[in-house]
C-alpha positions as CSV (number, residue, x, y, z in Angstrom):
1,M,18.5,-2.2,-13.8
2,D,19.5,-3.3,-17.7
3,A,18.9,-6.1,-20.0
4,L,20.8,-9.1,-17.8
5,D,19.3,-8.0,-14.6
6,R,15.3,-8.7,-16.6
7,E,17.0,-12.2,-17.4
8,L,18.3,-13.0,-14.6
9,I,15.2,-11.3,-12.5
10,A,12.7,-13.7,-15.1
11,R,15.3,-17.2,-14.3
12,L,14.9,-16.6,-10.6
13,R,10.9,-16.4,-11.2
14,A,10.4,-19.0,-13.0
15,N,13.2,-20.5,-10.0
16,A,13.7,-18.6,-7.6
17,R,16.0,-22.0,-6.0
18,T,17.8,-22.4,-9.0
19,P,21.8,-22.7,-8.7
20,V,23.7,-20.5,-9.5
21,A,26.0,-21.7,-10.8
22,D,23.0,-23.2,-12.8
23,L,22.0,-19.3,-13.6
24,A,26.1,-18.1,-14.5
25,H,25.7,-20.4,-17.5
26,A,22.5,-20.3,-18.6
27,L,23.3,-16.9,-18.6
28,K,26.9,-16.8,-19.9
29,V,28.4,-14.7,-17.1
30,S,30.8,-15.6,-14.3
31,R,29.3,-17.3,-11.6
32,S,30.5,-13.9,-9.6
33,T,28.4,-11.9,-11.9
34,V,25.8,-13.5,-11.2
35,S,25.3,-13.6,-7.2
36,N,26.5,-9.6,-7.6
37,R,24.1,-8.4,-9.3
38,M,21.7,-10.5,-7.2
39,A,23.0,-8.7,-4.0
40,K,22.5,-5.6,-6.2
41,L,18.7,-6.6,-7.0
42,E,18.6,-7.1,-3.5
43,R,20.1,-4.1,-1.7
44,E,18.0,-2.1,-3.9
45,G,14.9,-3.2,-3.6
46,V,14.5,-4.8,-6.8
47,V,13.8,-7.9,-5.2
48,T,12.9,-8.6,-2.2
49,G,12.2,-12.2,-1.1
50,Y,12.2,-15.7,-2.2
51,T,8.7,-17.5,-2.3
52,V,7.6,-20.9,-2.7
53,L,4.6,-21.2,-5.6
54,L,1.4,-23.2,-4.4
55,K,-0.7,-26.0,-6.5
56,P,-4.0,-23.6,-6.5
57,D,-5.9,-26.4,-5.5
58,S,-3.1,-27.3,-2.5
59,H,-5.1,-24.7,-0.2
60,A,-8.7,-25.4,-0.7
61,H,-9.0,-22.9,2.8
62,R,-7.4,-20.3,1.3
63,I,-8.4,-17.2,0.4
64,V,-7.9,-15.6,-2.6
65,A,-8.8,-12.0,-3.6
66,W,-9.2,-8.7,-6.1
67,M,-6.8,-5.4,-5.1
68,S,-7.6,-2.7,-7.6
69,I,-5.3,0.3,-6.8
70,Q,-4.9,3.6,-6.8
71,I,-2.1,5.4,-7.0
72,E,-1.0,9.7,-5.9
73,G,0.1,11.3,-8.5
74,N,4.1,9.9,-10.0
75,D,4.3,7.7,-6.5
76,S,3.8,4.8,-8.9
77,R,7.4,2.6,-8.5
78,R,8.0,2.9,-4.6
79,V,4.2,1.4,-4.5
80,M,4.9,-1.8,-7.6
81,L,7.5,-2.5,-4.9
82,S,5.9,-2.1,-1.9
83,L,3.9,-4.1,-3.0
84,L,5.6,-6.4,-4.0
85,G,7.6,-6.5,-0.8
86,E,3.6,-7.9,1.2
87,P,3.9,-11.9,1.8
88,G,-0.5,-11.7,0.8
89,V,0.5,-10.3,-2.3
90,T,0.7,-13.5,-4.8
91,A,0.9,-11.2,-8.2
92,L,0.0,-8.1,-8.6
93,H,-0.1,-5.8,-12.8
94,G,-0.5,-2.6,-13.2
95,T,-3.7,-1.3,-15.3
96,N,-5.0,2.0,-17.5
97,G,-8.2,2.9,-16.6
98,R,-9.9,4.0,-12.5
99,W,-6.9,1.5,-11.5
100,D,-3.8,2.0,-11.8
101,A,-2.9,-2.1,-10.1
102,L,-4.4,-5.1,-9.7
103,A,-2.8,-7.1,-7.1
104,E,-4.2,-11.1,-5.8
105,L,-4.2,-11.6,-2.4
106,Q,-4.4,-14.5,-0.3
107,A,-3.8,-16.0,2.7
108,D,-5.1,-18.6,5.1
109,S,-8.0,-16.6,7.0
110,L,-10.6,-13.1,6.6
111,A,-8.3,-12.6,10.0
112,E,-4.8,-12.9,8.1
113,L,-7.3,-11.2,4.7
114,S,-7.9,-8.0,6.5
115,N,-4.0,-7.7,8.3
116,V,-3.1,-8.2,4.5
117,L,-5.9,-5.5,3.9
118,E,-4.5,-3.2,6.4
119,R,-0.8,-3.0,5.5
120,I,-1.1,-2.2,1.8
121,R,-3.8,0.2,2.5
122,L,-0.8,2.4,4.8
123,I,1.5,1.9,1.5
124,K,2.2,6.0,1.0
125,G,1.1,6.5,-2.2
126,I,-1.8,4.8,-2.3
127,Q,-5.2,6.5,-3.0
128,N,-7.8,4.6,-2.9
129,T,-8.4,0.7,-3.4
130,E,-11.4,-1.6,-3.4
131,T,-11.3,-5.6,-2.1
132,S,-13.8,-8.0,-4.3
133,I,-12.9,-11.9,-2.6
134,H,-13.1,-14.5,-5.4
135,L,-15.9,-17.2,-4.7
136,S,-16.0,-19.6,-7.8
137,N,-15.2,-20.6,-10.3
138,F,-16.7,-20.1,-13.7
139,R,-13.7,-22.1,-16.1
140,G,-10.1,-22.5,-16.3
């Protein structure tokens, strides 16, 4: 992955619906270059999907949780790519200390959250997890 790929990903993160022509213009490359790069990133599993972001208060009853994840050995890159492909993971952060990653999870019910947790725990390379459910906000 080079600087062009990283810039393309940053622009797609800001708005995954940006037309290829607009991306090409902003990146100062041809539309076919953008299309080819997007296809390559998808094929290599770097881009695992496109999504819609909702305002935090648009789902008042949505369950939010944070999962601390410990990864075995040198599996970080593969595990992170697998986590990015999990629909229940809405944010993913690398950390230091006891845990290697922190994932924000969202689900519409406890049953759905349970399914998300189970799918994540089955990812090869995950050694240990700890999950906390968001109960209330005190600031922000």
